[in-house]
C-alpha positions in Angstrom: -2.4 -5.1 199.8 -3.5 -7.2 203.0 -6.2 -9.7 202.5 -8.8 -8.3 204.8 -9.4 -5.0 203.5 -12.9 -5.7 202.8 -13.3 -6.0 206.5 -12.3 -2.3 207.5 -14.8 -0.6 209.8 -16.4 2.7 209.7 -15.0 3.5 213.3 -11.5 2.1 212.5 -11.3 4.6 209.7 -12.6 7.6 211.8 -10.2 6.6 214.4 -7.3 6.4 212.1 -8.1 10.5 211.3 -8.4 11.2 214.8 -5.0 9.6 215.7 -3.5 11.3 212.6 -4.9 14.5 213.8 -3.3 14.1 217.4 -0.2 12.1 216.5 -0.5 11.0 220.1 -2.7 7.8 221.0 -3.7 9.3 224.7 -4.9 12.4 223.4 -6.6 10.9 220.4 -8.4 8.4 222.8 -9.9 10.7 224.8 -10.7 12.7 221.5 -12.3 9.7 220.3 -14.0 8.7 223.4 -12.4 5.2 223.7 -9.5 3.8 225.8 -5.8 4.1 224.5 -5.6 0.2 224.4 -8.7 0.1 222.5 -7.5 2.5 219.6 -4.2 1.1 220.0 -5.7 -2.2 219.0 -8.2 -0.7 215.8 -4.9 0.9 214.5 -2.9 -2.5 214.7 -6.1 -4.3 213.1 -6.1 -1.3 210.3 -2.4 -1.9 209.6 -3.0 -5.7 209.8 -5.8 -5.5 207.1 -4.2 -3.0 204.6 -0.7 -4.8 204.9 1.4 -1.6 205.5 2.2 0.4 208.7 0.1 3.6 209.0 2.5 5.3 211.5 5.9 5.1 212.7 6.0 5.2 216.8 9.1 5.0 219.0 9.1 6.5 222.8 9.0 9.9 221.8 6.5 10.6 219.0 4.4 9.0 216.9 4.6 10.1 212.9 2.7 9.3 209.8 4.3 6.7 207.5 4.5 8.1 203.8 2.0 5.3 203.1 -0.1 6.5 205.9 0.1 10.1 204.9 -1.3 8.8 201.2 -4.2 6.5 203.0 -4.9 9.4 205.2 -6.0 12.1 202.1 -8.2 9.2 200.6 -9.8 8.4 203.9 -10.6 11.7 204.6 -12.4 12.2 201.2 -14.4 9.1 201.8 -15.4 10.3 205.1 -16.5 13.6 203.8 -18.3 11.9 200.7 -20.0 9.4 203.4 -21.2 12.5 206.1 -22.7 14.5 202.9 -24.1 11.4 201.6 -26.1 10.8 204.9 -27.2 14.3 205.0 -28.5 14.7 201.5 -30.2 11.1 201.8 -31.9 12.2 205.1 -33.2 15.4 203.5 -34.5 13.8 200.5 -36.6 11.1 203.0 -37.9 13.7 205.2 -39.0 16.0 202.3 -37.7 18.9 203.9 -36.6 22.1 201.8 -34.1 21.9 198.9 -31.1 24.2 199.0 -29.1 25.1 195.6 -26.0 26.6 195.8 -24.8 28.3 193.1 -21.1 29.3 192.2 -19.9 31.8 189.7 -17.2 34.0 189.1 -17.2 36.4 185.8 -19.4 38.9 184.7 -21.4 37.2 181.8 -22.6 34.5 184.4 -23.6 37.0 186.6 -25.8 38.3 183.8 -27.1 34.9 183.1 -28.0 34.3 187.0 -29.7 37.8 187.0 -32.0 36.4 184.0 -32.3 32.7 185.4 -32.6 32.6 189.2 -36.6 35.0 188.7 -37.7 32.2 186.6 -35.9 29.8 188.7 -37.9 31.1 191.9 -41.3 30.7 190.1 -40.7 27.2 188.7 -39.0 26.1 192.1 -40.6 28.4 194.8 -39.5 25.7 197.9 -35.8 26.0 197.0 -33.8 28.2 199.0 -31.0 30.0 197.1 -27.2 30.6 198.3 -24.8 32.5 195.5 -21.5 32.3 196.0 -18.7 34.0 194.0 -15.1 33.0 193.6 -12.5 32.1 191.1 -13.1 28.9 188.7 -10.6 26.6 190.5 -12.2 27.4 193.8 -15.5 27.1 192.5 -14.4 23.6 191.1 -13.2 22.8 194.4 -16.5 23.6 196.0 -18.3 21.4 193.9 -16.0 18.5 194.5 -16.0 19.2 198.5 -20.0 19.5 198.1 -19.8 23.3 199.2 -21.4 24.0 195.9 -24.2 22.4 194.1 -23.5 23.9 190.7 -21.2 26.4 189.6 -20.6 28.7 186.1 -16.8 28.6 185.5 -14.0 28.6 182.7 -12.8 25.3 181.8 -11.0 23.0 181.8 -13.3 21.1 184.3 -11.4 18.0 185.3 -12.8 16.5 188.5 -13.5 13.0 189.3 -17.8 12.9 189.5 -18.4 16.4 188.1 -20.3 16.7 184.8 -20.1 19.9 182.8 -22.2 21.6 179.8 -20.6 24.2 177.4 -22.9 27.5 178.0 -21.4 29.9 175.8 -18.5 31.5 174.3 -17.8 35.1 175.2 -15.7 37.4 172.9 -12.2 38.5 173.9 -11.2 42.2 173.7 -8.1 44.3 174.4 -8.2 46.6 177.8 -5.5 49.4 177.4 -4.4 52.4 180.0 -6.1 55.6 178.8 -3.1 57.2 177.2 -1.7 54.1 175.7 -0.4 54.4 171.7 -2.5 51.7 170.7 -5.7 53.6 171.8 -5.4 55.5 168.6 -6.1 52.1 166.6 -9.9 50.9 166.1 -8.6 47.3 166.5 -5.9 45.8 168.3 -4.3 42.7 166.9 -2.2 40.0 169.4 0.7 40.9 167.0 0.4 44.6 168.1 0.6 43.5 171.9 3.6 41.4 171.2 6.4 42.7 173.8 3.9 44.8 175.7 3.8 44.3 179.4 0.7 41.7 179.7 -1.6 41.7 182.8 -3.4 38.3 182.7 -6.0 36.5 185.2 -3.9 34.4 188.4 -2.8 30.9 186.9 -3.4 29.6 190.2 -7.1 30.8 190.5 -7.9 31.0 186.7 -5.9 28.2 184.9 -8.1 27.7 181.7 -8.5 32.0 181.2 -5.1 32.0 181.4 -3.9 29.3 179.2 -6.2 30.7 176.6 -4.6 34.4 176.6 -1.4 32.9 176.5 -2.2 30.5 174.0 -3.6 33.3 171.7 0.1 34.9 171.5 1.3 31.3 171.1 -0.7 30.7 168.0 0.4 33.9 166.7 4.1 33.0 167.1 5.1 35.6 169.8 5.8 35.8 173.4 3.3 36.7 176.0 5.2 39.5 178.0 3.3 38.7 181.2 4.4 40.8 184.2 1.4 41.0 186.6 -1.5 38.5 187.5 -4.4 39.4 189.1 -7.0 36.8 190.7 -10.3 38.8 189.6 -11.5 41.4 186.7 -11.3 44.0 188.9 -7.7 43.2 190.2 -6.6 43.0 186.4 -8.2 46.3 185.7 -6.7 48.0 188.4 -3.4 46.8 187.3 -3.9 47.9 184.0 -5.4 51.5 184.9 -2.3 52.1 186.8 -0.3 51.9 183.6 1.5 48.2 184.6 0.2 46.7 181.2 -2.5 45.9 179.2 -5.0 42.7 179.4 -7.1 40.5 176.8 -10.3 40.1 178.8 -13.7 39.0 178.1 -16.0 41.7 176.9 -18.6 41.4 179.6 -16.2 41.8 182.3 -15.2 45.6 180.5 -19.2 46.5 180.8 -19.9 45.2 184.3 -16.7 46.0 186.1 -15.4 49.5 187.0 -12.9 50.5 184.6 -12.1 53.9 184.8 -8.8 55.1 183.2 -9.1 52.1 180.8 -9.9 52.2 177.1 -11.2 48.9 175.2 -10.8 47.8 171.5 -11.9 45.0 169.6 -9.2 42.2 169.2 -8.5 42.3 165.5 -7.8 38.9 163.3 -9.5 35.9 163.7 -12.3 35.6 166.5 -11.1 34.9 169.7 -13.2 33.7 173.0 -13.3 32.2 176.1 -15.7 29.3 177.0 -18.0 29.3 180.2 -19.3 26.1 181.3 -22.0 24.8 183.9 -20.7 22.3 185.9 -22.5 20.0 188.9 -21.8 16.7 190.8 -23.1 13.8 188.4 -24.5 12.1 191.8 -26.3 15.0 192.9 -29.9 14.4 193.0 -30.9 17.9 193.3 -34.1 18.5 190.9 -33.6 22.3 190.8 -30.0 21.4 188.9 -31.9 20.3 185.6 -34.1 23.4 186.0 -31.6 26.0 186.5 -29.4 24.6 183.5 -32.3 24.9 180.9 -33.1 28.4 182.5 -29.2 29.1 181.6 -29.5 27.4 178.1 -32.2 29.8 177.4 -30.7 32.8 178.8 -27.4 32.3 176.7 -29.8 32.3 173.5 -31.6 35.2 174.2 -28.4 36.9 175.3 -26.8 36.0 171.7 -29.6 37.3 169.9 -29.1 40.8 170.9 -25.3 40.8 171.7 -22.6 40.1 169.3 -20.3 39.4 172.5 -21.7 36.2 173.2 -22.3 33.2 171.4 -24.2 29.9 172.0 -22.7 26.8 171.3 -24.5 24.4 169.3 -24.5 21.4 171.7 -25.9 23.8 174.5 -28.9 24.7 172.5 -29.4 21.1 171.8 -29.2 20.3 174.9 -31.5 22.7 176.3 -33.9 21.6 173.7 -33.9 17.9 174.7 -34.5 18.7 178.3 -37.1 21.2 178.2 -40.2 18.7 178.7 -38.5 16.9 181.9 -37.7 20.4 183.4 -41.0 21.6 182.9 -42.3 18.5 184.5 -39.9 19.1 187.6 -40.7 22.6 187.6 -44.4 22.6 187.7 
């Protein structure tokens, strides 16, 4: 690394991104509002500071070097965070209306929000709410890119700067075409499903759910015969209803998504469940986040008291009790 990386200026980084976007110094200079010679000098100084070339240049073209491509991805992320940091700080300084952008993707999360949001409005009347639906992988991306403030998603939650709590565990059940032979049984075991065509959540959009379901088969020392994937509960149930396979799915999905042509049976054997987490950025100062978290904890406990399909983990209940006093002060 160069000796002077600490002397890099924000303008150098911004103009590096402009050059990387255009891969042409004259067009990049016009876009940046500087002369081509100034831009070329800035990039040369930046390369000198870093100690490696960012671009490969010849008379015909400009291209990113391998090191430049890696540096570009990190630079874009840093600049993105700086822009949002400035916006967030200005909003706090001005005392303007706070926005809370909430992501969810599962039926049980929707049920919890239906209970929590009216209470959140009563506690924080000046907060403007926006609710966004999507699969867990997209919700996690939304948090890291600051498109979301809090999300209800399936673990794992592996992202720098993101905190998360275990909200609840949801019972898993078996969904089958209405004429399937296993519909005659009051309960269906994982062993019963060995060899059956299996419809699962997409590994790319719901990796945690996929791994939990496939892991059930591995625990019973049988193979999950995955034949189809769906990006949502409704798409999974569509594939099941058309006879393309059976599915192991969270119970709330079968209650709140259209399941015409499908029969549902409890999963026999040892209890199987899928976790739901609440996740948010650890550096987010939005005071509505802890308020909503406590309301979600309360909602889980109330739901678990009347519905055996949902269980509240011990740590979530304890966290809700510990934070209640602070939340009452924040919410008024």
